[in-house]
N, CA, C and O atoms as CSV, one atom per row, in Angstrom:
chain,resi,resn,atom,element,x,y,z
A,1,MET,N,N,65.033,122.398,71.301
A,1,MET,CA,C,64.029,122.013,70.754
A,1,MET,C,C,64.288,120.469,69.946
A,1,MET,O,O,63.590,119.997,69.049
A,2,ALA,N,N,65.480,119.886,70.558
A,2,ALA,CA,C,65.642,118.808,69.865
A,2,ALA,C,C,64.835,117.857,70.692
A,2,ALA,O,O,64.196,116.985,70.103
A,3,LYS,N,N,64.793,117.943,72.106
A,3,LYS,CA,C,64.616,117.106,73.095
A,3,LYS,C,C,62.528,116.832,72.252
A,3,LYS,O,O,62.060,115.729,71.972
A,4,GLU,N,N,61.598,118.525,72.036
A,4,GLU,CA,C,60.481,118.311,71.481
A,4,GLU,C,C,60.417,117.686,70.543
A,4,GLU,O,O,59.694,116.694,70.637
A,5,ASN,N,N,60.906,117.859,69.599
A,5,ASN,CA,C,60.924,116.769,68.367
A,5,ASN,C,C,61.323,115.261,69.027
A,5,ASN,O,O,60.556,114.300,69.073
A,6,LEU,N,N,62.050,115.279,69.288
A,6,LEU,CA,C,61.821,113.465,70.272
A,6,LEU,C,C,61.016,112.743,70.498
A,6,LEU,O,O,60.603,111.647,70.118
A,7,CYS,N,N,60.772,113.613,71.309
A,7,CYS,CA,C,59.527,113.677,71.794
A,7,CYS,C,C,57.745,113.130,71.522
A,7,CYS,O,O,56.857,112.407,71.973
A,8,GLU,N,N,58.150,114.294,70.226
A,8,GLU,CA,C,56.715,113.926,69.365
A,8,GLU,C,C,57.157,112.723,68.593
A,8,GLU,O,O,56.258,112.057,68.079
A,9,LYS,N,N,58.145,112.415,68.462
A,9,LYS,CA,C,57.609,110.769,67.457
A,9,LYS,C,C,57.849,109.763,68.584
A,9,LYS,O,O,57.834,108.582,68.236
A,10,CYS,N,N,58.017,109.966,69.568
A,10,CYS,CA,C,57.446,108.929,70.656
A,10,CYS,C,C,56.463,107.936,70.693
A,10,CYS,O,O,55.318,108.370,70.565
A,11,GLY,N,N,56.615,106.369,70.873
A,11,GLY,CA,C,54.925,105.883,71.117
A,11,GLY,C,C,54.923,106.356,72.950
A,11,GLY,O,O,53.748,106.346,73.314
A,12,GLU,N,N,55.477,106.583,73.641
A,12,GLU,CA,C,55.412,106.435,75.139
A,12,GLU,C,C,55.412,107.067,75.493
A,12,GLU,O,O,55.554,107.096,76.715
A,13,LYS,N,N,55.187,108.626,74.460
A,13,LYS,CA,C,54.610,110.552,75.025
A,13,LYS,C,C,53.711,110.086,76.185
A,13,LYS,O,O,54.176,109.902,77.310
A,14,LYS,N,N,52.711,109.942,75.952
A,14,LYS,CA,C,51.482,109.987,77.296
A,14,LYS,C,C,51.938,109.369,78.853
A,14,LYS,O,O,51.720,109.559,80.050
A,15,SER,N,N,52.706,108.521,77.955
A,15,SER,CA,C,53.210,107.903,79.878
A,15,SER,C,C,54.077,108.328,80.068
A,15,SER,O,O,54.369,107.797,81.139
A,16,CYS,N,N,55.060,109.155,79.770
A,16,CYS,CA,C,56.047,109.862,80.516
A,16,CYS,C,C,55.810,110.785,80.129
A,16,CYS,O,O,56.548,111.196,79.234
A,17,GLU,N,N,55.016,111.379,80.428
A,17,GLU,CA,C,54.578,113.225,80.472
A,17,GLU,C,C,53.296,112.898,81.505
A,17,GLU,O,O,52.861,113.864,82.131
A,18,GLU,N,N,52.571,111.389,81.750
A,18,GLU,CA,C,52.322,110.931,83.031
A,18,GLU,C,C,53.011,111.122,84.248
A,18,GLU,O,O,52.947,112.041,85.064
A,19,ALA,N,N,53.574,110.253,84.226
A,19,ALA,CA,C,55.044,110.410,84.843
A,19,ALA,C,C,55.941,110.965,85.692
A,19,ALA,O,O,56.420,110.598,86.765
A,20,TYR,N,N,56.107,112.144,84.845
A,20,TYR,CA,C,56.536,113.254,85.453
A,20,TYR,C,C,55.057,114.368,86.081
A,20,TYR,O,O,55.044,114.985,87.146
A,21,LYS,N,N,54.368,114.345,85.428
A,21,LYS,CA,C,52.870,115.013,86.195
A,21,LYS,C,C,53.096,113.871,87.984
A,21,LYS,O,O,53.027,114.049,89.200
A,22,GLN,N,N,53.253,113.253,87.440
A,22,GLN,CA,C,52.993,112.553,88.961
A,22,GLN,C,C,54.123,113.201,89.648
A,22,GLN,O,O,53.731,113.973,90.522
A,23,LEU,N,N,55.480,113.124,89.520
A,23,LEU,CA,C,57.130,113.117,90.216
A,23,LEU,C,C,56.456,114.904,90.887
A,23,LEU,O,O,56.425,115.179,92.087
A,24,GLY,N,N,55.945,115.972,89.639
A,24,GLY,CA,C,55.969,116.828,89.831
A,24,GLY,C,C,54.296,116.974,91.750
A,24,GLY,O,O,54.102,117.557,92.817
A,25,GLN,N,N,53.881,116.255,91.098
A,25,GLN,CA,C,52.650,116.405,92.561
A,25,GLN,C,C,53.311,115.408,93.728
A,25,GLN,O,O,52.739,115.001,94.740
A,26,ALA,N,N,54.528,115.162,93.345
A,26,ALA,CA,C,54.180,113.989,95.294
A,26,ALA,C,C,55.521,115.291,96.438
A,26,ALA,O,O,56.505,116.031,96.440
A,27,LYS,N,N,54.532,114.721,97.108
A,27,LYS,CA,C,54.812,115.581,98.266
A,27,LYS,C,C,56.344,114.963,99.217
A,27,LYS,O,O,56.486,113.834,99.686
A,28,SER,N,N,57.217,115.989,99.271
A,28,SER,CA,C,58.283,115.068,100.021
A,28,SER,C,C,58.545,116.545,100.767
A,28,SER,O,O,58.143,117.695,100.591
A,29,PRO,N,N,59.675,115.693,101.932
A,29,PRO,CA,C,60.256,116.791,102.101
A,29,PRO,C,C,61.533,117.776,101.476
A,29,PRO,O,O,62.506,117.330,100.868
A,30,SER,N,N,61.269,119.260,101.792
A,30,SER,CA,C,62.175,119.955,101.156
A,30,SER,C,C,63.366,119.068,101.433
A,30,SER,O,O,63.436,118.346,102.428
A,31,VAL,N,N,64.389,119.166,100.416
A,31,VAL,CA,C,65.679,118.929,100.798
A,31,VAL,C,C,66.750,120.165,101.017
A,31,VAL,O,O,67.899,119.852,100.706
A,32,VAL,N,N,66.560,121.649,101.545
A,32,VAL,CA,C,67.054,122.562,101.186
A,32,VAL,C,C,68.360,122.257,102.720
A,32,VAL,O,O,69.574,122.058,102.774
A,33,VAL,N,N,67.319,122.366,103.673
A,33,VAL,CA,C,68.023,122.024,104.642
A,33,VAL,C,C,68.385,120.997,104.840
A,33,VAL,O,O,67.712,120.399,105.679
A,34,GLY,N,N,69.145,120.501,104.456
A,34,GLY,CA,C,69.991,118.766,104.448
A,34,GLY,C,C,71.270,119.170,103.597
A,34,GLY,O,O,72.393,118.710,103.798
A,35,ALA,N,N,71.013,119.888,102.839
A,35,ALA,CA,C,71.867,119.969,101.794
A,35,ALA,C,C,72.614,121.043,102.590
A,35,ALA,O,O,73.819,120.797,102.647
A,36,ILE,N,N,72.207,122.281,103.287
A,36,ILE,CA,C,72.962,123.645,104.143
A,36,ILE,C,C,74.068,122.484,105.445
A,36,ILE,O,O,75.213,122.714,105.835
A,37,VAL,N,N,73.002,121.092,105.871
A,37,VAL,CA,C,73.814,121.036,107.134
A,37,VAL,C,C,74.731,120.384,106.297
A,37,VAL,O,O,75.892,120.787,106.364
A,38,ALA,N,N,74.427,119.292,105.376
A,38,ALA,CA,C,75.606,118.663,104.306
A,38,ALA,C,C,77.167,119.035,104.131
A,38,ALA,O,O,78.203,118.403,104.338
A,39,PHE,N,N,76.829,120.606,103.561
A,39,PHE,CA,C,77.768,121.217,103.189
A,39,PHE,C,C,77.889,122.290,103.510
A,39,PHE,O,O,79.022,122.650,103.187
A,40,VAL,N,N,77.132,123.389,104.187
A,40,VAL,CA,C,77.888,124.449,104.970
A,40,VAL,C,C,78.143,124.236,105.768
A,40,VAL,O,O,79.014,125.042,106.095
A,41,VAL,N,N,77.916,123.355,106.733
A,41,VAL,CA,C,77.866,123.902,108.047
A,41,VAL,C,C,79.611,123.088,108.299
A,41,VAL,O,O,80.245,123.412,109.303
A,42,PRO,N,N,80.090,122.278,107.503
A,42,PRO,CA,C,81.712,121.426,108.088
A,42,PRO,C,C,82.459,122.289,107.838
A,42,PRO,O,O,83.520,122.385,108.455
A,43,ILE,N,N,81.929,123.592,106.367
A,43,ILE,CA,C,82.508,124.776,106.207
A,43,ILE,C,C,82.790,125.690,107.305
A,43,ILE,O,O,83.833,125.955,107.901
A,44,VAL,N,N,81.728,126.057,107.406
A,44,VAL,CA,C,81.719,127.172,108.711
A,44,VAL,C,C,82.890,126.553,109.599
A,44,VAL,O,O,83.998,127.066,109.755
A,45,VAL,N,N,82.342,125.093,110.272
A,45,VAL,CA,C,82.983,124.582,111.363
A,45,VAL,C,C,84.179,124.070,110.882
A,45,VAL,O,O,84.563,123.069,111.488
A,46,PHE,N,N,84.633,124.319,110.296
A,46,PHE,CA,C,86.199,124.543,109.702
A,46,PHE,C,C,86.622,126.260,109.932
A,46,PHE,O,O,87.509,126.623,110.705
A,47,ILE,N,N,86.131,126.808,109.437
A,47,ILE,CA,C,86.733,128.197,109.190
A,47,ILE,C,C,86.679,128.611,110.179
A,47,ILE,O,O,87.546,129.481,110.268
A,48,ALA,N,N,85.946,128.477,111.382
A,48,ALA,CA,C,85.871,128.790,112.857
A,48,ALA,C,C,86.754,127.851,113.430
A,48,ALA,O,O,87.556,128.385,114.196
A,49,SER,N,N,86.905,126.319,113.286
A,49,SER,CA,C,87.743,126.475,114.573
A,49,SER,C,C,89.500,126.579,113.761
A,49,SER,O,O,90.546,126.544,114.409
A,50,LEU,N,N,89.442,126.657,112.824
A,50,LEU,CA,C,90.774,127.571,111.846
A,50,LEU,C,C,91.383,128.441,112.755
A,50,LEU,O,O,92.461,128.340,113.341
A,51,ALA,N,N,90.304,129.536,112.789
A,51,ALA,CA,C,89.860,131.007,113.131
A,51,ALA,C,C,90.866,130.929,114.533
A,51,ALA,O,O,91.893,131.551,114.806
A,52,ALA,N,N,89.612,129.221,115.769
A,52,ALA,CA,C,90.003,129.397,116.731
A,52,ALA,C,C,91.285,128.911,116.822
A,52,ALA,O,O,92.102,129.751,117.198
A,53,CYS,N,N,91.572,128.168,116.667
A,53,CYS,CA,C,93.412,127.155,116.970
A,53,CYS,C,C,94.122,128.220,116.438
A,53,CYS,O,O,95.279,127.996,116.791
A,54,GLU,N,N,94.108,129.309,115.756
A,54,GLU,CA,C,95.234,130.187,115.233
A,54,GLU,C,C,95.282,131.088,116.287
A,54,GLU,O,O,96.356,131.510,116.718
A,55,GLN,N,N,94.077,131.455,116.790
A,55,GLN,CA,C,94.384,132.675,118.602
A,55,GLN,C,C,94.664,131.698,119.025
A,55,GLN,O,O,95.620,131.980,119.748
A,56,ILE,N,N,94.537,130.902,119.078
A,56,ILE,CA,C,94.654,130.432,120.789
A,56,ILE,C,C,96.103,129.827,120.595
A,56,ILE,O,O,96.952,130.178,121.414
A,57,LEU,N,N,96.530,128.795,119.408
A,57,LEU,CA,C,98.090,128.794,119.388
A,57,LEU,C,C,99.075,130.313,119.107
A,57,LEU,O,O,100.290,130.197,119.268
A,58,THR,N,N,98.668,131.318,118.806
A,58,THR,CA,C,99.530,132.544,118.544
A,58,THR,C,C,100.492,132.866,119.605
A,58,THR,O,O,101.644,133.247,119.398
A,59,SER,N,N,99.879,132.668,120.901
A,59,SER,CA,C,100.559,132.440,122.449
A,59,SER,C,C,101.949,131.936,122.671
A,59,SER,O,O,103.055,132.382,122.977
A,60,SER,N,N,101.379,130.796,122.374
A,60,SER,CA,C,102.542,129.513,122.227
A,60,SER,C,C,103.399,129.427,121.419
A,60,SER,O,O,104.537,129.165,121.808
A,61,ILE,N,N,103.169,129.593,120.224
A,61,ILE,CA,C,103.838,128.846,119.158
A,61,ILE,C,C,104.182,130.666,118.186
A,61,ILE,O,O,103.517,131.432,117.488
A,62,GLN,N,N,105.646,130.600,118.750
A,62,GLN,CA,C,106.347,131.969,118.004
A,62,GLN,C,C,106.183,131.690,116.260
A,62,GLN,O,O,105.638,132.592,115.624
A,63,ALA,N,N,106.657,130.442,115.502
A,63,ALA,CA,C,107.292,129.804,114.379
A,63,ALA,C,C,105.466,130.294,113.787
A,63,ALA,O,O,104.467,129.973,114.430
A,64,THR,N,N,105.424,131.156,112.381
A,64,THR,CA,C,104.290,131.177,111.938
A,64,THR,C,C,104.167,130.183,110.918
A,64,THR,O,O,102.990,130.280,110.572
A,65,LYS,N,N,104.755,129.197,110.172
A,65,LYS,CA,C,104.312,128.483,109.743
A,65,LYS,C,C,104.146,127.532,110.650
A,65,LYS,O,O,103.061,126.973,110.488
A,66,LEU,N,N,104.974,126.966,111.845
A,66,LEU,CA,C,104.139,126.311,111.980
A,66,LEU,C,C,103.083,126.171,113.253
A,66,LEU,O,O,102.975,125.104,113.856
A,67,ARG,N,N,102.415,127.195,113.556
A,67,ARG,CA,C,101.493,127.218,113.973
A,67,ARG,C,C,100.250,127.350,112.842
A,67,ARG,O,O,99.083,127.205,113.205
A,68,LEU,N,N,100.570,127.615,111.556
A,68,LEU,CA,C,99.209,127.428,110.472
A,68,LEU,C,C,99.104,126.219,110.267
A,68,LEU,O,O,98.037,125.784,109.833
A,69,VAL,N,N,100.508,125.111,110.604
A,69,VAL,CA,C,100.141,123.932,110.024
A,69,VAL,C,C,99.366,123.475,111.312
A,69,VAL,O,O,98.356,122.773,111.314
A,70,LEU,N,N,99.862,123.872,112.151
A,70,LEU,CA,C,98.656,122.861,113.362
A,70,LEU,C,C,97.572,123.436,113.102
A,70,LEU,O,O,96.557,122.809,112.795
A,71,SER,N,N,97.654,125.146,113.217
A,71,SER,CA,C,96.198,125.087,113.398
A,71,SER,C,C,94.989,125.262,112.233
A,71,SER,O,O,93.980,125.967,112.209
A,72,PHE,N,N,95.770,123.931,110.922
A,72,PHE,CA,C,95.092,123.501,109.711
A,72,PHE,C,C,94.276,122.010,110.171
A,72,PHE,O,O,93.167,121.582,109.848
A,73,LEU,N,N,95.640,121.286,111.309
A,73,LEU,CA,C,95.606,119.779,111.403
A,73,LEU,C,C,94.752,119.845,112.283
A,73,LEU,O,O,94.013,118.895,112.027
A,74,LEU,N,N,94.221,120.540,113.490
A,74,LEU,CA,C,93.677,120.767,114.612
A,74,LEU,C,C,92.068,121.097,114.235
A,74,LEU,O,O,91.048,120.731,114.818
A,75,ALA,N,N,92.232,121.903,113.072
A,75,ALA,CA,C,90.253,122.094,112.078
A,75,ALA,C,C,90.397,121.071,111.722
A,75,ALA,O,O,90.013,120.177,112.476
A,76,LEU,N,N,90.893,120.768,110.668
A,76,LEU,CA,C,90.864,119.191,110.266
A,76,LEU,C,C,90.212,118.183,111.124
A,76,LEU,O,O,89.100,117.658,111.185
A,77,VAL,N,N,91.109,118.127,111.635
A,77,VAL,CA,C,90.531,116.585,113.124
A,77,VAL,C,C,89.179,117.061,113.541
A,77,VAL,O,O,88.382,116.244,114.004
A,78,VAL,N,N,88.812,118.498,113.395
A,78,VAL,CA,C,87.379,118.777,114.558
A,78,VAL,C,C,86.293,118.649,113.163
A,78,VAL,O,O,85.099,118.366,113.263
A,79,THR,N,N,87.155,118.981,111.624
A,79,THR,CA,C,85.701,118.872,111.299
A,79,THR,C,C,85.793,118.002,110.806
A,79,THR,O,O,85.315,118.356,109.728
A,80,ILE,N,N,86.100,116.805,110.652
A,80,ILE,CA,C,86.039,115.340,110.332
A,80,ILE,C,C,85.134,114.284,111.254
A,80,ILE,O,O,84.320,113.370,111.125
A,81,ALA,N,N,85.905,115.111,112.359
A,81,ALA,CA,C,84.511,114.865,113.755
A,81,ALA,C,C,83.815,115.264,113.710
A,81,ALA,O,O,82.944,114.404,113.840
A,82,LEU,N,N,83.314,116.320,113.573
A,82,LEU,CA,C,81.631,117.112,113.640
A,82,LEU,C,C,81.051,115.712,111.811
A,82,LEU,O,O,79.838,115.508,111.762
A,83,ILE,N,N,81.815,115.072,110.778
A,83,ILE,CA,C,81.459,114.894,110.131
A,83,ILE,C,C,80.674,113.802,110.240
A,83,ILE,O,O,79.579,113.541,109.741
A,84,MET,N,N,81.779,112.870,111.358
A,84,MET,CA,C,81.326,111.199,111.811
A,84,MET,C,C,80.013,111.788,112.485
A,84,MET,O,O,78.956,111.886,111.862
A,85,ILE,N,N,80.161,112.157,113.761
A,85,ILE,CA,C,79.201,113.227,114.115
A,85,ILE,C,C,77.554,112.972,113.931
A,85,ILE,O,O,76.585,112.535,114.552
A,86,MET,N,N,78.057,113.769,112.163
A,86,MET,CA,C,76.553,113.990,111.791
A,86,MET,C,C,75.974,112.508,111.850
A,86,MET,O,O,75.165,111.892,112.543
A,87,GLN,N,N,76.957,112.208,110.568
A,87,GLN,CA,C,76.726,110.148,109.854
A,87,GLN,C,C,76.131,109.440,111.248
A,87,GLN,O,O,75.287,108.545,111.261
A,88,VAL,N,N,76.611,109.899,112.137
A,88,VAL,CA,C,76.078,109.230,113.164
A,88,VAL,C,C,74.657,108.990,113.395
A,88,VAL,O,O,73.897,108.070,113.095
A,89,ILE,N,N,74.511,110.242,114.101
A,89,ILE,CA,C,73.436,111.175,113.916
A,89,ILE,C,C,72.444,110.964,112.615
A,89,ILE,O,O,71.234,110.904,112.833
A,90,ASN,N,N,72.854,110.871,111.497
A,90,ASN,CA,C,71.776,110.754,110.627
A,90,ASN,C,C,71.379,109.781,110.362
A,90,ASN,O,O,70.195,109.905,110.048
A,91,LYS,N,N,71.962,108.040,110.254
A,91,LYS,CA,C,71.746,107.081,110.660
A,91,LYS,C,C,70.702,106.861,111.578
A,91,LYS,O,O,69.715,106.167,111.334
A,92,ARG,N,N,70.912,107.426,112.586
A,92,ARG,CA,C,70.370,106.843,113.725
A,92,ARG,C,C,69.059,107.098,113.519
A,92,ARG,O,O,68.151,106.419,113.999
A,93,LEU,N,N,68.812,108.763,112.305
A,93,LEU,CA,C,68.171,109.547,112.356
A,93,LEU,C,C,67.023,108.680,111.302
A,93,LEU,O,O,65.861,108.585,111.697
A,94,THR,N,N,67.275,108.290,110.448
A,94,THR,CA,C,67.118,107.649,109.440
A,94,THR,C,C,66.643,106.307,109.751
A,94,THR,O,O,65.546,106.250,109.197
A,95,LYS,N,N,66.817,105.433,110.209
A,95,LYS,CA,C,66.571,103.662,110.963
A,95,LYS,C,C,65.347,104.496,111.991
A,95,LYS,O,O,64.471,103.667,111.746
A,96,THR,N,N,64.685,105.424,112.876
A,96,THR,CA,C,63.968,105.544,113.447
A,96,THR,C,C,62.881,106.821,112.934
A,96,THR,O,O,62.116,107.446,113.669
A,97,ASP,N,N,63.056,106.983,111.528
A,97,ASP,CA,C,61.684,107.964,111.094
A,97,ASP,C,C,61.492,106.907,109.261
A,97,ASP,O,O,60.435,106.988,108.635
A,98,ASN,N,N,62.376,106.269,108.872
A,98,ASN,CA,C,61.906,105.465,107.436
A,98,ASN,C,C,62.792,104.073,107.996
A,98,ASN,O,O,64.023,104.056,108.036
A,99,PRO,N,N,61.869,102.860,108.438
A,99,PRO,CA,C,62.787,101.515,108.117
A,99,PRO,C,C,63.616,101.569,107.343
A,99,PRO,O,O,64.838,101.577,107.488
A,100,ARG,N,N,62.709,101.628,106.056
A,100,ARG,CA,C,62.361,100.879,104.382
A,100,ARG,C,C,64.134,102.033,103.830
A,100,ARG,O,O,64.573,101.753,102.715
A,101,THR,N,N,64.477,102.523,104.185
A,101,THR,CA,C,65.933,103.190,103.547
A,101,THR,C,C,67.019,101.818,103.359
A,101,THR,O,O,66.998,100.645,103.732
A,102,ILE,N,N,68.032,102.747,102.504
A,102,ILE,CA,C,68.908,101.660,101.756
A,102,ILE,C,C,70.164,101.812,102.734
A,102,ILE,O,O,71.172,101.129,102.555
């Protein structure tokens, strides 16, 4: 309600409405895939690598706490490496697709 009252009194109401209409009609690619890749994939990779490291280290390290810490650190290294690889790929793709990126 407060926004409607504010817009009614504004002298720029017409140009503001037009700007929002143009933004709503803009044709741009969906960001859903990018959001999934940026947020979900690293989490899934971390969990999977943590489970894999735990399974691999179970036979060689008997101390539970040490095995857990090493598994966590190895999973963290794998996840950080994945994120760095994703950043390099993203930079290369944006350079070739759109030379005007910031």
